[in-house]
C-alpha positions in Angstrom: 0.0 0.0 0.0 2.7 2.6 0.9 2.1 6.1 2.2 3.5 9.5 1.3 3.9 12.8 3.2 5.1 16.2 2.4 5.5 19.7 3.9 6.5 22.9 2.1 7.0 25.9 4.4 5.8 28.8 2.2 7.8 31.4 4.4 11.0 29.7 3.4 12.0 28.3 6.8 13.6 24.9 6.9 11.2 22.0 7.7 12.6 19.9 10.5 12.9 16.1 10.5 10.7 16.0 13.6 7.9 17.8 11.8 7.8 15.5 8.7 8.4 12.4 10.9 5.4 13.3 13.0 3.0 13.2 10.1 4.7 10.2 8.5 4.4 8.2 11.7 0.6 8.5 11.5 0.6 6.2 8.5 3.0 3.6 9.8 0.4 0.9 9.0 0.6 1.8 5.3 4.2 0.8 5.0 5.7 -1.4 7.7 8.8 -2.4 5.7 10.7 0.9 5.5 10.6 4.6 6.2 12.6 7.5 4.6 12.8 11.2 4.5 14.3 13.9 2.3 14.9 17.4 3.8 15.7 20.1 1.4 15.4 23.6 3.0 11.8 24.5 3.2 10.6 21.2 1.6 10.4 17.8 3.4 9.2 14.5 1.9 8.4 11.4 3.8 7.6 7.8 2.8 6.4 4.6 4.3 7.1 1.5 2.2 5.3 -1.7 1.7 7.8 -3.7 -0.4 6.2 -5.3 -3.4 8.3 -4.5 -6.5 12.1 -4.8 -6.1 12.3 -5.8 -2.4 16.0 -4.7 -2.3 17.3 -1.5 -0.7 17.4 0.0 -4.2 13.6 0.5 -3.8 14.1 2.8 -0.8 12.2 6.1 -0.9 12.5 9.0 -1.2 14.4 8.0 -4.3 16.7 10.3 -6.3 17.3 10.6 -10.0 20.3 12.5 -11.6 21.0 14.2 -8.3 18.1 16.5 -9.1 14.7 14.8 -8.7 13.4 13.2 -5.5 10.2 11.2 -5.4 7.8 9.7 -2.9 5.4 7.3 -4.5 2.4 5.2 -3.6 0.9 2.9 -6.2 1.8 0.9 -9.2 2.6 1.7 -12.8 1.4 -1.4 -14.7 3.3 -0.6 -17.9 6.6 0.3 -16.3 8.5 -2.6 -18.0 7.5 -1.2 -21.5 8.3 2.3 -20.4 11.6 1.2 -19.0 12.6 -0.3 -22.4 11.6 2.9 -24.2 13.6 5.1 -21.8 16.6 2.8 -22.0 16.5 3.3 -25.8 16.6 7.0 -25.1 19.8 6.6 -23.1 18.5 6.2 -19.5 20.2 3.8 -17.2 18.5 2.2 -14.3 19.9 0.9 -10.9 16.7 -0.8 -9.6 13.9 -2.9 -10.9 11.3 -0.5 -9.6 8.4 1.3 -11.2 9.4 4.3 -9.0 12.7 4.8 -10.9 10.8 4.6 -14.2 8.5 7.4 -13.1 11.6 9.5 -12.3 13.2 8.8 -15.6 10.0 9.5 -17.4 9.6 12.8 -15.6 13.1 13.8 -16.4 12.5 12.9 -20.1 9.0 14.3 -20.7 8.2 16.5 -17.7 4.5 16.5 -16.6 3.5 15.0 -20.0 4.9 11.7 -18.6 1.5 11.2 -16.9 -0.2 10.5 -20.2 2.1 7.5 -20.7 1.3 5.8 -17.3 -1.2 3.0 -16.9 -1.9 2.3 -13.3 -2.8 3.8 -10.0 -0.6 6.3 -8.3 -0.1 9.3 -6.0 3.3 10.8 -6.0 5.3 14.0 -5.4 8.5 14.9 -7.2 10.8 17.6 -5.8 13.0 19.2 -8.5 15.9 20.6 -6.5 17.2 22.7 -9.4 13.9 24.5 -10.2 12.8 24.4 -6.5 9.4 23.0 -7.5 7.2 20.2 -6.2 5.1 18.4 -8.8 2.2 16.4 -7.4 0.1 13.8 -9.4 -2.6 11.4 -8.8 -4.1 8.8 -11.1 -7.0 9.7 -13.3 -9.6 7.9 -11.2 -8.2 8.9 -7.8 -7.6 5.3 -6.7 -4.6 6.2 -4.7 -5.4 9.0 -2.2 -3.6 12.3 -1.9 -5.0 14.9 0.5 -3.8 18.5 0.3 -3.8 21.3 2.9 -2.7 24.9 2.5 -2.8 27.8 5.0 -0.9 31.0 5.0 2.4 29.4 5.9 2.2 25.7 5.0 1.4 23.6 2.0 1.2 19.9 2.9 0.1 16.6 1.4 -0.4 13.1 2.6 -2.0 9.7 2.0 -4.5 10.2 4.8 -6.4 13.2 6.0 -5.3 12.7 9.6 -1.8 13.7 8.6 -3.0 17.1 7.6 -5.4 17.5 10.5 -2.4 17.1 12.8 -0.8 20.2 11.2 -3.8 22.5 11.6 -3.8 24.9 14.5 -7.5 25.7 14.2 -10.0 23.1 13.0 -13.6 24.1 12.2 -16.3 22.9 10.0 -17.4 24.8 7.0 -21.0 25.5 8.2 -22.3 26.1 4.6 -21.4 22.5 3.6 -22.3 20.7 6.8 -25.9 19.4 7.0 
C-alpha cells in the first residue's frame, strides 16, 4: 500500500525532520517495511514503504534521479516494463527494478507530460531541486489517495487526512457545507 507525506514551508523556513516524521508516523500501518525522509530547505518529503516490486534496498524512498529529482510514490505503474525499455532506448540507465525509478526517468525525459504514458494507479510527489518546484500527481480515477492542505504558511500533502489535521492549528467545520 505505501504512504506519502510532504510539507512545504511557504515562508522559506527549513522543515525539521521531527515535523515530517510526526505526520509520517501517523501512516506507519501503510508501510511497515521501511521509512525514509528527504529534507531540502523549506521542503520535506516522507515515505512509508510496503515492499512489493524490487524488495531490495534499491527501492528505498524518497528515491533520487540524476542528483536532481526526488520522489515519494504510492501505487503501481502497470506498464513500467515497457516504459523502461523505451527510456533505455533514449539513453536512460536504471539501478533498480522499480516502477518508481521509471517514473523519475519519465519525468526527467518528458516532464509533466509523462502522466499520459502511465497506466496504473498512483499518487506521487517529485521535488525538483534545481527548479525548486514540487510536482504532485494522482491517477485519473483517484484510486490512490492524496490529501492537500494549504494555509498562510504551509502547504502539505499526505495519503491520509489525519496527517493534515495534525498540522492545523484551528479546525472548524465549513458551516455552509455541513448538514
